[in-house]
C-alpha positions, 0 to 999 in steps of 0.5 A: 441505437439499441440501449445496449449499445447507447450504453457500451458507447457511455460506458466509452466514454466513461473510461475515457473521461476518468483516463484524461482526469485521473491522468491528464488534468489533477495530481493525485495525492492520495497516499492509498494510489500510484500510477501504473507504468505504460509497460504495466498497463500494456500487460493488464491489457493482454491476452493474459486477461482471459486465460486462466491457470493454476498456479504454480506447484499446485497441490491436488488431491495430495500431489503436487503438479504443474497444471491441469491446463494446457496454453500455459507456458507463457504463464508459468514463465512469467509466474516464475520471474515475478516471483523471483524478482519480488524475492530479490528486491526485497531480499527475501528467500521465498515470495509469491504474487499470487494474492488479488489484493493487500487483504487477501494477502493478509487472509493468505498469511493469516489463515495457513499459520494461525488456527481458530482462537488464536489470539492477536495484537493488532493496532486499533482502527482509532490509533491509526491501524487498519479497520481490517484487523479491528475485532468485528472484520477479520479476526471475527471471520477466522475465529481470532480474538484481537487485542490492542497493540498500542500506537500512541500520541501523535503519528500513532506510533509505536514505541518499544517500551509500550509494545514490548509490555503489550507481548508480555501482558497479552501473550498473543498468537501473533503480532501484526504490525502495519497501519493506514495512518503510517508516518514511522518505522516501527521498533522492530527488533525488540518486538520481533525478540518479545513476540519470538520469546513466547512462541508468537509469530510477526506479520508485517502489513507492509501495504502503505510503505511497500514501495519504500521498504523495496527502496531502502527507505523506510525500514528492513521488517525482514532482516529486522526477523520478522517472519511474514511481510505482505501487502498491497502493491499499488501505493507507495509500490507503484503497480496494479492492484494486487497482493504479495507474500514473502518470508524468510522462513522455509517452514513458514511457507511450506505452510503458506503456499499449497493453503494459497488455491482452492483456500483463499482464492483460486484464479490469482490472474495473471495479467495483473501477475505480469502487470506486477512483474513488470513493476518489480523489474522497475523498481529493481532499477529505480527503487532508491531514489524513487523511495527517497523523492517520494520521502523528502517530497512529504517532508518538504510539503509538510513543511511547506503546509505547515509555514502556511498553518496547516495543523500538521503532525508530529511536527517535532519528529519532523513530520514522516519518515514515509510517504504520508502527511497528515492533517489534526481534523480537531485543529483544523476545524477549531482553526480554519474553521472546517473539516477534513471531508469538506476541504477534501471536496473543496480541494478535488474541485481544484483538480487537487486530490487528498482524502477524505480523512486528511492523509495527505502523499507524495507517491505518485507525484514523486512518478510524475516528477516532481521535487522536493523544491517544488513542495513550496508551489504545491502548498501554496496551490493547497492553500489556495485552493482551501480559501477558494481563490480563483485561477487555483483549477487553472494553474494545476492543469498548466502545471499537470500538462507538463508532467505527462510522463512519469518517472522511475520506469 
């Protein structure tokens, strides 16, 4: 066998091993991931994966054109279907699933609507915010300055008084909401009113909570007056990796839509768009039940872990209103003698996946059919895995084998 042939065999082995590991052998509690339905996965591997077209209504040399390629009649119809499904699900006047990721969706919203020298308010990474909005990343690349939107206290909560005072003092061009550590909804109406009073836009990065917003379980950003909602499609939203943009405003979409192609990206990957479209259609049927189950699982798991001595934050507020629960790293180290990274690696060996920074998520286990009444059993496995009890791996594997099929399809 040639070297290339050997590498092909090794690649095939690795992909098969990954699929067995992640779809049959572990319980995934990473809040940034989810399980994609079999139908959406099939579309990702369709002939669309190798095809190229321009997105609908591209502006080229000053004129709006349908396409510059032939053979695209079905790809064009797929994009229209996906955009229409997104608009229906999120009660948006305008929607596009062209962005390739949540980060690209942020670029797709910021670049057309905010010129260089714009001033942003965003939650700092040290208070649970997304690193991409920190001064050295997107703002620096786009020529923006950024000031902190306070998210203080347990659970990195944004309080109405703090947010309104910051907006009035800093007078930004835009307020960017959204967090990587995201437990509780925002007081949106006061924030929107304060921002609009100074002609500032309000962006809502729903990357983590998009699936919960779809189910009406978290909050309704567009209904509360947010100007643009965007995010990734693979966290609480159970689709393939990608992005989405939503707005009610004709004037803003008139600036957003023409600015996407040849500015932020080119090919939008129509196999991905078909997979996202399938997920949107699935959620039109099941989003409320899925979102309720996800949040109820998070709250039940938090209570069960807290009862076992785990330092879960925000107990006084019911722990969470999202798919996430958070460990307090300092208390974990002080009371249990272990850091979040070491804990995550130890649990990984027991086939239980949490992330290295102390977040635990329940979106994927809801898709697997786990219910709130089963969170005590899961908490027991996590606790025994933490202290290195024997046979946890075998028990996890046996329980996981009972959940091979996804719910909410």
